[in-house]
N, C-alpha and C positions, 0 to 999 in steps of 0.2 A: 473564636472556637476554643473549646476546652483544651488545655494543655496537660499532657501526662509527662511529668519531668521536663525534658527539653524538647518534647515533640508534641505536635498537635494531635488531636484524636484521629484525624485522617492519616497522619504519618504513622501513628502507633498501629493503626489497623493494617496498613500496608506492611509494616515490619512483621506483625504477627503472621500475616499471610506468607511472607518469605520464610519465616521460621518453620511454619507448617509444611511448606513445600520442600524444605530441606530435611524434613523428618524429625525436627525438634519440637514435638507436639507439646511437651510439658511447658516450655517457655512460651510457646504460642498461646496455650490456654491461659497462662498467667497474664500475658499482655492483654488478651481479649477480656478477661474478667475485670481488668482495671478500666475497661471502656464501658461497662454496664452503667446505665443511668447518666451517661454523658451525652453530648450532642453528636456522637458517632452514630452511624446508621444501625439502629438497634436490631433490625431484622437480620441484617448481614452478620452482625456480631454474634447474636445468639444462634443463628443457623450454623455458623462456623464452630461455635462452642459445642453444639450438639454433635456435629460430625467428629470433632476431635476427641470429645469425651467417649463417644462410642468406640472410636479406634483404640483408645487407651483402656477400654473395658471398664470405664468409670460410669456404670450404667445409671446409678441413682443421680449422679451429677448431670448426665445427659437428659434424663427425664425432668429434672428440676428446670433446666433451660427450656425444655419443651413447654412446660407449664408457664414459664416467664414469657415465652414468645407468643403464646396463644392469644393474649389480649391485643397483640399488634397486627394480627392477620384477620382478613375478612371471614375466612372459613376455618375456625379453630378445631373442628370436630376431630379431624384425623390426628392432629397433634395431641389432643386430649386422650384419644383412644390409644395412641402409641405410648404416651407417657404412662397411662394406667397399666398397660401390658408390661412395660419395662419395670415399673415399680413392683408389680406382682411377681415377676420372675426373680427379682432381686430380694423378695420377701420384705420389701418396705411397704407393709400392708396398709398402714394408716395413710400414707401418701397415695397409694393406689386407690383406696376408698374415696379420698377427696377428689382425685382425678376423675373417677367414674361418676361421682355426684355432679361435677361440673359438666361432664359429657351428657348426662341425662337432662340437665337443664338446657343444654345447647340443642340436643336432638331428642326431645321427649318421646318420640315414636320409634326410636332406634332399638328394635328388639334384640339385635345381636349384642348391643352394648350391655343390656341387662344379663344376657347369657354369660358374657365374659366376666361381668361383675360377680355373678354367682360362682363362677369357677374360682375367681380370686378369693372370695369369701370362704369357700370350702377349704382352700389351701391355708387360709388363716385360722381354720378351725372355728369359724363363726357359722356354724351349720344352719341354724334357724334363719339367720339373715340371708344365707345363700339360697335357701328354699324360697324365700320371699322374692329374691331377684329372679330366680328361675320361673316362678309363677308370673311375674310381670312380663318376662319374655314370651311366655305362652299366651298371656292376655293380649299382647301386641301382635299375635299371629306370626311368630317366628317361623321361617322356613325350616323344615326338618325337625318338627317338634319331638320326634322320637328320641333324638339325642338329649333333649332337655329332660324328658321323662326318665331316661336312663340315668342321667346324672343325679336326679332327685332320688332314684331308687338306691344308688350307691350310698348317698348320705344317710338315708333311712336305715339301710341294712348294715353298712360298715361302721357308721359313726354313732347313730342314735339308737341302734338296736330295736328299731320299730319295723319288724319284718312283715307284718300285715300291710303296712303302708308301702313298703318296698315292693311287695308283690303286686299291689294295685298299680303302682307306677310302671312296673314292667309290663303289665297287661295293657296299660294305656300306650306304651311305646309300641307294642306289637299290634295294637289296633291301628295306630298311625302308619305302621310299616310292618306287615306280617313277615317279611323276609329280612328283617333287621337282625343280622347275625350277632352283633354285640349284645343286644337285648336277649336273644335266645340263649346265648351262653351264660349271661348273668342270671337269667331266670332258672336255667338248669342247675347252676351252682347253688342258688338259694334253695331250690328244692332238695338238693343233696344235703345241705346244712340242716334242712328240716326233716330229714330221713324219708323223703319221698323218692325212692329209687326208681320206680316205674315212670313217674312223671319226668324226672331228670333225664332218663334214658330216651324217652320219647322226644324231648326237645333236642338232645344231642343228635339223634337220628335225623331230625328236621334240619339241623345245621348241615349235616353231611349231604342231605338231598340238595340243599342250596349250593353248598361249597364242598364238593367231594374230597378235596385235599385239605380240609381244615384240620390241622394237626391237633388243636385243642380238643375238638369234639371227638376225634378218633381216639386220642389218648384217654379222655374221660370215659368213653364207652368201654374201652379195655379195662380201665380201673374199676368200673362198675360190675364187671363180670366176676362171677364167683369161680372158684376152682372147678366146680362141676358144670358150669354153663359158659364156656368160652366159645364164641362164634368163630369157627375155622376161617371163614371168609374175611371177617374183620381182622383176625390175627395176621393172615397172609397179606391183606392190604396195608395194614399198618407197618408190617415188616418191610414190604417193598418200598413204601413211601419213605421210611426212615433211611433206607440204604441208597435211595436215588441221589445221584450227584447234584441235581438241581434243587433239592430240598434245602431251604434255608437252615443254617445251623441251629437256631433256636427251636424251630419246629421239629427238626430231626431229634434234638436233645429231648424234647418233651415226649416224643414217641418212644425213644429208647428207654426212658424212665418207666413208661407204662409197660413196655415189652419186658423189662426186667422184672416188674412186679408179677406179670402174667407167668413167666417161666419159673419164678421162685415159687409161686403157688402150685406149680406142677412138679415141684421137686427137681427141676432141671437147673441145678445150681451153677454149673459151669456156664451154661448159656445165659442164665440170669445175670451173673456177675459181668460177663462180657458186654451185655446190654447196658448195665449201669456204668461200666467203665467208659463205654462209648458216649453215653449221655453226659457224663461229667467232663470228658475231654472236649466235646463239642461246646458245652457251656463255657469252659475255660477259654476257648478260642475267640470268644466274642465279649469277654468281660475282663475287668482289671484283675491282675494276679493278687494273690493273698500277700500282704505285707507283714511278714512275721516280726520284723524289727519294730514296726509301728505298733503292732499289737502288744509286744513285750513292753514297750515304753508306756503304753496306755495302762496296762494292768499294774505296772510298778507305780505309776503316778497315782492311781486310785488308792493303792495301799499306803503310799507315803502321805497322801492328803488326809485320809480319814483314819486317824490314829486315836488312841486313848486320850491323848492330850487335846486333840481337836474337840472331842465330845465333852471334855471337861470345860472347855472354854466357850461353849455356845450356850445361849439362853433358849430354853424350850419355847416353841411358838404355837404348839397345838397339843391338846391332850387326847386327840382322836387316836384310835387304834386300828388302822386299816390292816387288811390281811392280804398277803402276796404269795403266789405260787410261782416259783422260779427255779432255774437250773439250766442245764444243757437242753437245747432243743431235742425232742424225741426221747426224753427221759421219763415220761409218764405224767406230764403236767395236765394234759387234757383229761386223762383218767382220774387223776386226783380231783380236778375241778368237778367232774361229773359225780364222783362219790359224794362230794359236799353238796352239789346241786340237788341231790335227792333228799337232802335234809330240809325240813320245813322252815328252819330258822336261818337258812343260807341262800344267797343269790349268786349265781355265776356271772361275774362281770366280763369274762372273756379277756382278750388281750388288749388292754388299754394302752394307748400310745403316750400317755401324759409324761412319764419320766424320760422316755427316749426323746421326745420332742423338747422337753425342758433342757436336757443336757445338750441337745444338738442346736438349740437356738439361744435361749436366754442365758445359759451357762457355758456356751461355747467360747473357747475350747474347754471341754470337760476333761479333768476335774478342776483345772486352774481357774475356770470361770466362776467358781463359787467363792474363791478367796476375795475378801473385801466386801462381800454382800452384807448388808446391815440386817439387824433383827426385823425391821419392818419389811425388807425385801423377802426374807425367808417366810415371814408370816403370810405375805401375799401369795407366795407359791403354795404354801400349805392350804390356805383358804380356797385357792382356785381348784385344787384337787378334791377337797371335800365337797365343794359346790358341784363339780363335775359328777361325782358319785350320786349326790342327792338329785340333781336334775335328770340324770339318766336312769336311775334305779329307784328313786324315792326312798322311803323309810322301810327297807326290807331286811332288817337285821344285818347279819354278817354278809359282806360283799367281798368276793374274791377277785383280785386283779391277777390274771394269769398270763402275764407277759414273761416268757422264759428268761429273756436277757435282762430282766430287772435285777438279776444277781449282780450286774455291774453297778447298780445304783443303790445298793443297800445302804451305803454310807450316806448318800444324799437323802434317801427316804428316812433314815434314822435321825438325820439332822432336822428334818421337818416334822417327823412324827416319832418321838422317842418311844412311844408305846406300840409301834408297828410290830406285827408278827409275820414270820416268813416260814413257808413250807418249802423246803429244798428237795426237789425230786431228783432221784438218782436211780441208776440201774447198772448192770455189769458194764464196765468200760468198753469192752469190745462190742457188745450188743448196741450200746449207745452210739458209738462212733460209726458202726456199720449202718445203723438206721438213718443217721444223718447223711451218709454217703448215698444211700438208696432213695433219698427224697429230693424232689425238685424244689430247692429252697430259693429264696429271694436273691437277687444279684448282690445284695449288700453282705451276704454271708459267704465271702470269697473262700474262707477256709473249708467250706462244705464240699468242695470239688476234688479234694485230694485226701486220701486216708491219713497220711502222716500229718498233714496240716490240721486235720480234725483232731488227731491225737495231741498235737501241740496245744491246740485251743482247749481241749479237754483238761490237760494238765494245768493250764493257766486258770481255768475256771475252778478246778479243785483247790489250787493254791489260794485263790481269792476267797473262796468260800471258807477255807480254814481260817483265814484272817478274820472274816466276819464272825465266825463261830467263837473265836477267841475273845472278841469284843462283846458279843451278845449271845452267850451260851444258852440263856433261858428263853430266848425269843426266836430261835430257829429250830424247826422240827424237820428231821430227815425222813422223807417218805420214799422208801426204797421199793421200786417196782417188783423186783424178784421176791422180796420178803412178802409183799402184799399178795401176790398171786399164790404163794405157798400157804398163807394163813390170813385170808381176807378179814375175818372178824377181829382178830387180834390187832392188826395194823389199823383198821378203820376205827376201832375203839380208841386206840392210842391217839390217833389224829384228832378225833372229836374231843377227847379229854384235853389235848393241848389247846384247842380253841375254846374250851369251856362250853361245849355243846353236849346235850344229853344224847345217849345212845338212840339211834333210829334205825330199825331193821331195813328200811328202804334204801339205806346207803349201800347195801350189798346188791341191790337190784337197779343200779344206775342205768343199765342198758334199756330199761323200760321207759325212761324219760322221753317226752316228746318235745323237749326244748330244742332251740337252735344251737348248733355247735359250730363255731366259726373258726375251726382250725382244720388242717389236713387230716386230723385223726377222727373225723366225724363218723366214719363207718366202723372203725375199730371199737369205739365206745358205745355203739349200738348193739354190740354182741355181748353175751354173758362173759364173765371173766374166763380167760383161757391162759394156758401156760406156754403155748408153742413159741411165743416171741421171746421167752426167757431161755437163753442158751442158743439163740438163733445163729450166733457166730460159729458154732461148731460145724455148720454146713459149709463154711468158707475158710477153714483153717489154713489152707495153702495161700489163699489170696491175702489173708490177714497176718501172715507171718512177720513181715517187717513192722507192722503196727504193734503186734504183740511184743516184739523185742523192745520197741521204744517204751511202751507202757511198763514193761518189767523193769527196765533201767530207771524209769521214773518212780518206781516203788508203788505203782498202782495195780499191779497184778502179782 
């Protein structure tokens, strides 16, 4: 029998079990790993390693042992499926893909395996491959095909920007299950993005018929209401549901955001603010708090990393000149994109996730993760972005990437694309902060739930943008919302001149566009230019007093 040091394989296994039972999992794992490919009982060794690595939250290692164990058991399908799932959750996508491929060979008719493979491929941003996997699941007759059609619709709509195909998939989902609430909600949202107010409202009402307490549908119906056409019964029902003690916090929060918008439109400002305050407090109760120190550290690290010396020391890897619209959320980025979308030589790219994903994965932790990257590494990143633009939008002249928080990555973008241009959208600080507070934003924007936190983030954004403008003064154009609504032709002309585009009168009639707008501002930009959002903070002077004092002390008011 094989000996490990002074012990036989059997003795070593017994000692490992004793260490595991005593809670010393790390030593147990080391002992068991030494027994791999010995005459120790391999099934027991790897089974123990799987359990111990899962307990230690070493998920990829656990999945590795699942894959190693699979050839030793008579029915490996469950092991392969579990390993693929664990790899996918750990974002070890290449390993997940290999595990799914082995699963398909083992169980070629297993439709759910292809569905799960498709989900993983979508997470890996391999969208076309994901669609193929979903198609295979449908071909194999998967139970609940409506969920597959819905997932395909999300890829077409959110990632590939092929909205006709997305609509067809949602229609297929509803043919398979006419009462499928998730598909009804997604279809209604798509119709909103495509400016079909009546169609969206019809589908939201259908959801309420199926599920009377569906907070999303109730909130969206309220949001679709105009100041002149608010259904009293809908308003009363949403208010009652929001206040009910048994309403889940997230759903109550969504309703309060919609109620705030409704009361604001009626000039009932005290009630509106109370609703928004309740919405944000409920959201805060179920989410991680904003970490101001971590944010300060990140902003400082970005400024310290991307300095004048940094840019002198790197070799250019691309001569492309992509265009970005960025700044604080709710600062007018969607309006700016629509102004440009009305130009025949410009294409709206929407909010692309490329640089957020790059910083969060390949370059994590950002910005430290970019240190040590070679010129070929940087070229690969740049080429991947230009390929993304070409694959998604073809050769359509100037393409705008309108992800507001790309202002965090201007240094990264300039590292990859020295000729990149940026449109920095701004507006009155109090209006901007108030608009962020009044909007139901993603959980990742923890600062958005407290006015002073929003103010602190605003100041950090302003400081970072000042840093970028000191480095790239000729490549950053400030598009101020308040200035634009006062003098649209002058500001639109200056914007087009910055981008090297000829004047086009249609840029002032952006509200007539029939394109899809995939941000929460889709209804605002369907209206002619108005001025009532400029100076909106004046309706909330009392509530904004602490924020005003903070911004005054910061020198921004």
